C-alpha positions in Angstrom: 0.0 0.0 0.0 1.8 3.3 -1.1 2.4 5.6 1.6 0.1 8.8 2.0 1.6 11.8 0.3 2.9 14.3 2.8 1.8 17.9 1.7 4.9 19.6 0.6 3.7 23.3 -0.6 1.9 26.1 1.2 -1.3 25.3 -1.3 -1.0 21.6 -0.4 -0.8 22.4 2.9 -3.8 24.6 3.1 -5.5 21.8 1.1 -4.7 19.5 3.7 -6.1 21.6 6.7 -9.0 22.8 4.9 -9.7 18.7 4.1 -9.4 17.7 7.8 -11.6 20.9 9.0 -14.1 20.2 6.3 -14.4 16.5 7.8 -14.6 17.8 11.4 -17.5 20.1 10.4 -19.3 17.4 8.5 -19.1 15.0 11.6 -20.4 17.8 14.0 -23.8 18.5 14.4 -23.3 22.2 15.8 -21.6 23.3 12.8 -23.8 25.8 10.8 -24.6 24.8 7.3 -23.3 28.2 6.2 -19.8 27.5 7.7 -19.9 24.2 6.1 -20.9 25.8 2.8 -17.6 28.3 3.0 -15.5 25.5 4.1 -16.3 23.5 1.2 -16.0 26.2 -1.3 -12.7 27.3 0.1 -11.5 23.4 -0.3 -12.7 23.6 -3.8 -10.5 27.0 -4.6 -7.5 25.7 -3.1 -7.5 22.1 -4.2 -8.2 23.1 -7.9 -5.5 25.4 -8.3 -2.6 23.3 -9.0 -4.8 20.9 -11.4 -5.9 23.8 -13.2 -2.1 25.4 -13.9 -1.1 21.8 -14.8 -3.8 22.0 -17.8 -3.3 25.5 -18.9 0.7 25.4 -19.0 2.2 24.5 -22.3 2.7 20.8 -22.7 6.4 19.6 -21.7 8.4 17.8 -24.2 9.0 14.1 -24.5 12.2 14.2 -22.8 11.4 16.1 -20.0 8.3 13.8 -19.4 10.2 10.8 -19.9 13.0 12.4 -17.1 9.8 13.0 -14.7 8.6 9.5 -14.9 12.0 8.0 -14.5 12.7 10.4 -11.4 9.2 9.5 -9.6 9.2 5.8 -10.2 12.6 5.6 -9.1 13.6 4.0 -5.6 16.0 6.8 -4.3 15.6 4.7 -0.9 17.2 2.0 -2.1 19.8 3.8 -3.9 20.6 5.5 -0.6 20.9 2.0 1.1 23.3 0.7 -1.9 25.5 3.9 -1.0 25.2 5.3 -4.5 24.1 8.5 -3.0 25.6 10.5 -0.2 21.9 11.5 1.2 18.3 10.1 1.1 16.5 12.0 -1.9 13.3 12.4 -2.0 11.5 12.3 -5.4 9.6 15.5 -4.3 12.5 17.2 -4.8 11.9 17.3 -8.7 10.9 20.4 -10.4 7.6 19.7 -12.2 6.0 20.4 -15.3 4.4 24.2 -14.0 7.7 25.1 -12.3 9.9 23.6 -15.2 7.9 25.8 -18.1 8.2 29.1 -15.9 11.9 28.9 -15.7 11.8 28.3 -19.4 9.6 31.3 -19.8 11.8 33.3 -17.7 14.9 32.2 -20.0 12.9 33.5 -23.2 12.0 36.8 -21.3 15.4 37.4 -20.1 16.9 36.6 -23.4 19.6 34.3 -21.6 22.5 33.0 -23.3 24.3 31.6 -20.4 22.7 30.1 -17.1 24.2 28.6 -13.9 22.0 26.5 -12.1 23.1 25.4 -8.4 21.6 22.1 -7.3 20.4 19.8 -10.4 18.9 17.0 -8.8 17.6 14.8 -11.7 18.1 17.6 -14.0 14.3 18.4 -15.1 14.7 22.3 -14.2 18.1 22.1 -16.2 16.7 20.6 -19.4 13.6 23.1 -19.4 15.8 26.0 -19.1 17.9 24.5 -22.0 15.1 24.0 -24.2 14.4 28.1 -24.1 18.2 28.7 -24.6 19.4 29.5 -28.0 21.6 27.2 -30.2 24.4 28.8 -28.8 23.1 29.2 -25.5 24.7 27.1 -22.6 24.1 26.0 -19.2 26.4 24.7 -16.2 24.4 22.7 -13.4 26.4 22.0 -10.1 25.4 19.1 -8.4 26.7 17.7 -5.3 25.9 13.8 -6.4 28.0 12.2 -9.2 25.0 9.6 -9.4 22.7 12.0 -10.7 24.6 13.3 -13.3 24.9 9.7 -14.5 21.0 9.4 -13.9 20.3 12.3 -15.8 22.9 12.1 -18.9 21.0 9.5 -21.0 17.8 11.8 -21.4 20.0 14.7 -22.0 21.6 12.8 -24.8 17.9 12.1 -26.2 16.9 15.8 -26.2 18.2 18.1 -28.9 18.9 20.5 -26.3 20.9 18.2 -23.9 24.3 19.0 -25.4 23.9 22.8 -24.2 24.1 21.4 -20.6 27.6 21.0 -18.5 27.3 19.3 -15.3 29.8 19.7 -13.0 29.7 17.4 -9.5 31.1 18.6 -6.1 30.9 21.5 -3.6 28.7 23.9 -5.3 30.6 26.8 -3.7 33.7 25.5 -4.8 32.6 25.2 -8.4 31.2 28.8 -8.4 34.4 30.1 -6.8 36.4 28.3 -10.0 34.0 29.8 -12.5 34.5 33.6 -11.1 38.4 32.9 -11.3 37.8 31.9 -14.7 36.1 35.2 -15.4 32.7 33.5 -16.4 29.2 35.3 -16.3 25.9 34.1 -16.7 22.6 35.9 -17.7 20.3 33.8 -15.3 21.3 32.0 -12.1 19.0 29.5 -10.5 19.6 28.2 -6.9 17.9 25.3 -5.7 20.6 23.6 -3.4 21.0 23.5 0.4 18.8 26.0 2.0 21.2 27.1 4.8 23.7 28.2 2.3 21.4 30.1 -0.2 22.8 33.7 1.4 26.4 32.6 0.9 25.6 31.4 -2.9 23.7 34.7 -3.3 26.5 37.1 -1.7 29.5 35.2 -3.7 27.5 35.7 -7.0 27.1 39.3 -6.6 30.0 40.3 -4.9 31.9 38.5 -8.0 29.7 39.8 -10.7 29.1 36.0 -11.7 25.4 37.4 -12.5 25.8 39.7 -16.0 24.6 43.2 -16.1 20.9 43.3 -16.6 20.8 39.4 -15.2 18.5 37.8 -13.3 18.5 35.5 -10.3 15.7 32.8 -9.5 15.7 31.0 -6.0 13.4 28.1 -5.4 11.6 27.0 -2.2 11.5 30.7 -1.0 8.2 29.9 0.5 9.1 26.6 1.9 6.2 24.6 3.2 4.9 27.9 4.5 7.2 27.9 7.3 9.2 31.0 5.9 6.0 33.2 7.3 4.3 31.1 10.0 5.2 32.7 13.4 5.7 29.2 15.2 8.2 28.2 12.9 11.0 25.8 14.3 12.2 24.1 11.0 15.7 24.9 10.2 15.2 25.0 6.4 12.2 27.1 7.1 14.2 29.8 9.6 17.2 29.8 6.9 14.9 30.8 3.9 13.0 33.6 6.3 16.3 35.0 7.0 17.4 34.8 3.2 14.2 36.4 1.9 14.7 39.3 4.6 18.0 39.5 3.5 17.2 40.0 -0.1 14.2 42.6 0.7 16.8 44.5 2.5 19.6 44.5 0.0 19.8 48.0 -1.7 21.7 46.1 -4.8 18.7 44.2 -5.8 15.0 44.3 -6.3 12.9 40.9 -6.0 9.1 39.7 -6.1 8.4 36.1 -5.0 6.0 34.1 -7.5 3.6 31.7 -5.3 4.0 28.8 -7.6 4.3 25.8 -5.6 7.1 26.3 -3.2 7.8 29.8 -4.0 10.2 31.0 -6.7 12.0 34.4 -6.1 12.7 36.2 -9.3 15.6 38.8 -8.1 17.4 41.3 -10.4 20.3 44.1 -9.7 19.1 47.5 -9.7 22.0 49.4 -9.1 25.8 49.5 -8.3 26.3 50.4 -4.7 29.9 50.8 -3.5 30.6 48.9 -0.2 31.7 52.3 1.4 31.6 55.7 1.3 35.0 56.2 0.4 34.7 54.5 -2.6 31.2 55.8 -3.3 33.0 59.4 -3.0 34.9 58.5 -6.3 32.1 57.2 -8.3 31.3 59.8 -11.2 27.5 59.4 -11.9 27.6 60.7 -15.6 26.1 59.6 -18.3 28.8 57.0 -18.8 27.9 55.6 -15.6 24.2 56.0 -15.3 23.6 56.3 -19.3 22.1 59.0 -21.4 18.5 59.9 -19.9 19.0 56.7 -17.6 19.3 54.4 -20.6 22.3 51.8 -21.2 24.0 51.4 -24.7 21.7 48.3 -25.2 18.5 50.4 -24.5 19.6 53.1 -26.9 19.8 50.8 -29.7 16.1 50.0 -29.1 13.5 51.3 -31.6 10.5 50.9 -29.4 7.7 53.1 -30.9 9.6 54.3 -34.0 7.9 53.9 -37.4 10.2 52.8 -40.3 9.9 51.7 -44.3 12.5 49.7 -45.9 12.4 49.8 -49.9 13.2 46.8 -51.9 12.5 45.1 -48.7 10.9 41.9 -50.8 14.2 40.2 -50.7 18.0 40.2 -49.9 19.3 42.9 -48.2 16.1 45.1 -47.8 14.4 42.4 -46.1 17.2 41.5 -43.7 16.9 45.4 -42.8 13.0 44.9 -42.4 13.5 42.2 -39.9 16.3 43.7 -38.2 14.5 47.2 -37.5 11.3 45.4 -36.6 13.1 43.1 -34.1 14.7 46.4 -32.2 11.1 47.7 -31.7 9.9 49.4 -34.8 6.9 49.3 -36.8 7.9 48.4 -40.3 6.5 49.1 -43.7 7.9 46.6 -46.1 7.8 48.5 -49.4 8.8 46.4 -53.0 7.9 46.8 -56.7 6.9 43.1 -56.5 3.4 43.1 -54.4 3.7 39.5 -53.5 7.2 39.7 -52.3 6.4 42.4 -49.8 3.4 40.6 -48.7 5.3 37.7 -47.9 7.9 39.8 -45.9 5.2 41.7 -44.0 3.7 38.3 -43.0 7.0 36.8 -41.5 7.1 40.3 -39.5 3.9 39.8 -38.1 4.3 36.2 -37.4 7.2 37.6 -35.3 4.8 39.8 -33.4 6.4 42.8 -35.3 3.8 45.5 -36.3 4.2 45.6 -40.2 2.1 46.5 -43.4 3.2 46.0 -46.9 3.0 48.5 -49.7 4.0 48.4 -53.4 5.7 51.0 -55.1 8.4 51.7 -57.7 10.3 54.4 -56.3 11.5 55.6 -59.8 7.9 57.3 -59.8 7.6 60.2 -58.0 3.9 59.7 -57.7 4.2 56.1 -55.8 6.6 57.7 -53.4 4.3 60.5 -52.2 1.6 57.5 -51.9 4.0 55.4 -49.9 4.7 58.3 -47.8 1.2 59.2 -47.3 0.0 55.5 -46.5 2.6 55.4 -43.8 1.9 58.7 -42.0 -2.0 58.2 -42.6 -1.6 54.7 -40.7 1.3 55.5 -38.1 1.3 59.4 -37.7 5.0 60.0 -38.4 8.0 58.4 -39.9 11.1 58.1 -38.0 13.2 55.9 -40.0 13.5 56.0 -43.8 15.8 53.0 -44.9 16.0 53.8 -49.1 17.7 50.3 -50.1 16.1 49.5 -53.7 18.4 49.7 -56.3 19.4 47.5 -59.5 22.4 46.8 -61.6 22.9 46.2 -65.2 26.1 44.9 -66.4 27.7 45.8 -69.8 30.7 47.4 -71.0 31.2 51.2 -70.9 31.2 51.2 -74.7 28.0 49.5 -75.0 26.3 50.7 -72.0 22.9 52.4 -73.9 21.1 55.5 -72.6 18.0 53.7 -71.7 20.2 51.6 -69.4 21.9 54.3 -67.9 18.7 56.1 -67.3 16.7 52.8 -65.7 19.8 52.7 -63.4 19.8 56.2 -62.2 15.9 56.6 -62.0 16.0 53.9 -59.5 19.5 54.1 -57.7 20.2 57.7 -57.6 17.2 59.7 -58.9 14.4 57.2 -56.8 16.7 57.6 -53.7 16.7 61.0 -53.9 13.0 61.6 -54.3 12.5 59.0 -51.4 14.8 61.1 -49.0 13.4 64.0 -50.1 9.7 63.0 -49.5 10.7 61.3 -46.1 12.8 64.3 -45.2 10.0 66.9 -45.4 8.1 64.9 -42.8 11.0 64.4 -40.6 11.9 68.0 -40.8 8.5 68.9 -39.6 8.9 66.4 -36.7 12.3 67.7 -35.9 13.8 64.1 -36.0 14.5 61.4 -38.2 17.1 59.0 -39.4 17.6 58.3 -43.3 19.5 55.4 -44.3 20.4 55.2 -47.8 22.4 51.7 -49.2 25.0 52.6 -51.6 28.0 50.3 -52.6 31.4 49.3 -52.2 31.6 50.3 -55.8 31.1 53.9 -54.9 34.7 54.1 -53.8 36.6 51.6 -56.1 35.5 49.9 -59.6 35.2 46.4 -58.6 36.5 44.1 -61.5 36.4 42.4 -63.6 32.4 42.8 -63.7 31.6 45.7 -66.2 29.1 48.1 -64.6 29.3 51.9 -65.4 26.0 52.9 -64.7 25.8 51.2 -61.2 29.2 52.1 -59.7 28.5 55.8 -61.0 24.9 55.9 -59.4 26.3 54.6 -56.2 28.8 57.2 -55.9 26.0 59.5 -56.4 24.2 58.2 -53.2 27.0 58.9 -51.1 27.7 62.4 -52.4 23.6 62.8 -52.0 24.2 61.3 -48.4 26.8 63.6 -47.4 25.0 66.7 -48.8 21.8 66.2 -47.2 23.6 64.9 -43.9 25.2 68.2 -43.4 22.1 70.3 -44.6 19.6 69.0 -42.6 21.7 68.1 -39.3 20.7 71.2 -37.3 17.3 70.5 -37.8 17.2 67.0 -36.1 17.5 64.9 -39.3 20.5 62.6 -39.8 21.5 61.3 -43.4 23.8 58.1 -43.5 24.6 55.7 -46.0 25.9 51.7 -45.9 28.2 50.8 -48.5 28.3 46.8 -48.6 30.7 44.8 -50.2 29.7 41.8 -52.7 26.5 40.1 -50.8 25.2 36.8 -50.9 21.8 37.9 -52.4 19.7 36.1 -55.1 21.1 38.5 -57.6 24.6 36.8 -56.9 23.1 33.5 -58.3 22.1 34.7 -61.6 24.0 32.9 -64.6 26.0 36.0 -65.5 27.6 36.7 -62.1 28.2 33.0 -61.4 31.8 32.7 -63.0 32.7 36.0 -60.9 32.1 34.7 -57.7 35.3 32.6 -57.2 37.3 35.8 -58.8 35.7 37.9 -55.8 36.5 35.2 -53.2 40.0 35.4 -54.2 40.1 38.8 -53.5 38.1 39.3 -50.1 40.5 38.6 -46.7 37.0 37.5 -45.2 37.2 34.3 -47.2 33.6 34.7 -48.1 30.7 36.9 -49.5 28.7 39.3 -46.9 25.6 37.6 -45.7 22.8 39.9 -45.4 22.5 39.4 -41.7 26.3 41.0 -41.6 24.6 44.3 -42.4 21.5 44.2 -39.7 23.3 45.6 -36.7 24.5 48.6 -39.0 21.1 49.6 -40.0 19.9 49.2 -36.3 22.8 51.4 -35.0 21.9 54.2 -37.7 18.4 54.2 -36.9 18.7 54.2 -33.3 19.4 57.2 -30.8 22.9 56.1 -30.3 24.2 57.4 -33.9 22.8 61.0 -33.0 26.2 62.2 -33.9 26.7 60.8 -37.2 25.4 62.2 -40.3 26.8 62.5 -43.9 28.8 59.2 -43.2 29.4 56.1 -45.5 29.7 52.9 -43.3 31.4 50.8 -45.3 31.0 46.9 -44.6 33.1 44.7 -47.3 35.3 42.1 -45.5 38.3 44.4 -46.1 37.8 43.9 -50.2 38.8 47.3 -50.9 43.0 47.0 -50.5 43.6 43.7 -52.4 42.3 44.7 -55.7 44.6 47.6 -55.7 47.6 45.1 -54.5 46.9 42.8 -57.4 47.0 45.6 -59.7 50.1 47.0 -58.4 51.8 43.8 -58.7 51.1 43.3 -62.2 52.1 46.5 -63.2 55.0 47.3 -65.4 56.8 49.1 -62.7 57.6 45.8 -60.5 60.8 47.6 -58.8 58.6 50.4 -56.9 55.7 47.7 -56.1 56.4 47.8 -52.3 56.8 51.9 -52.3 53.3 52.0 -54.4 51.6 49.7 -52.5 52.6 51.5 -48.8 51.7 54.9 -50.5 48.2 53.5 -51.5 48.0 51.9 -47.9 48.9 55.3 -46.3 46.3 57.1 -48.8 43.3 54.9 -47.6 44.2 55.2 -43.9 43.9 58.8 -44.6 40.4 58.7 -46.4 39.2 56.5 -43.3 40.4 58.9 -40.6 38.9 61.5 -42.3 
């Protein structure tokens, strides 16, 4: 006959007490019916809570379900008797379904990449958190019992997320001292170990900066069987956790909230840097570097929350990457493209990610289309804060064969269209007194890429740079910044055309980076230029080309007729580029 379950959480204790009270009331003839009704109602409310949370919480993964079943069915008493564990481990120590999903959610919300867990038991919590980590995330679990590492590893191996977990066995304090000495830092720390040591773990983590700036610490069992707040508590663990909770509450370095889930989870975050003594505090210069501009850290200053952006040519390639980047940073995004279907697909991608987006079909070589685009965005969202003029075309032909039609078509999109977009968006921004315009130029604005023949493209992109410099200078004192990005050769669908395919290997040999640029290599740049963090930059051409610029020059010098002076000429060219870059 299985042993009767002992109440383990405040809610289970409450249900147990209400059940007993309800039975006493039912067996007594002196209890008013109204009181019996209230008792039954209270019992229904308390006893239904945990079951309802289980049903309404996202289902656990198969590896987690297997690990839970394996833990609950394991004979931990027998394992202890056989000397395989140092302590008698109650199966109730396992992190359950709801707690596991809560930890996973906290990983997502904090955008953690590195997690430290102090006290693993059989790894349910560790695997739950690992499932929330990105592919390059990692979790270090400290566990005193070597047996538990062996117990959990087969399940970890079955999960695609198990590889993110490293289990270190031994004294948790010794392990975290080693991690601190190695300069490790974590975005989230979860403590669920020996209760009497909670304060020691907590202080060591904060004092040694194991918790990264903006990181979160979570502490399990902080409501320990309700013993932390019951006045007649004599339980050692309850008293230790009562002391810990009060210590954290009184600590000016942090703020906390205790979530009454199961046995309680404390969520703690650092709110300020508080020097330990007044002497050191007097030396702290609490300026913008220390406190942030308007109290915002550098990462917060890169946020675009509440901003309205548009990206032309956003149906594919660089424009699509820009649209995603601006949206992920918090902006509402108008996806503009000549191809209606492509624009709609990208807008749908953004919507699926929770980004507010619309699609607009426009030919930026036509002034009427541009004005309709601007009017649509302003009518929809009331402003334009970020104008990303990215649309462009490239038509390859030898200079002697370039037709006026090809020249005009290229310039109508690349330069005339960019100018019209800048002007139309600029008029809105100048009235607002604020705006960021980001044009897409090209490495071809600075050099003549070889051996491809693209006279009209090179010249139009050089014009985009000069347009950007002029507008950036003219509008800076009116709150509008204008900059451009000059990518090198980017791996987009256009690169894979039949006409360009033979040139790819030639380009690769000229790029020190050893590869073509990916559209994702450009995303951080567009977010920076769109954000408040770049307010002092205007009229700038930000070149991102994997150092392609210098190698073609080196090659041309080496094949010149005056080979004896090659080194001198190369040094002169390098010096010239250094001067250009400084200015």
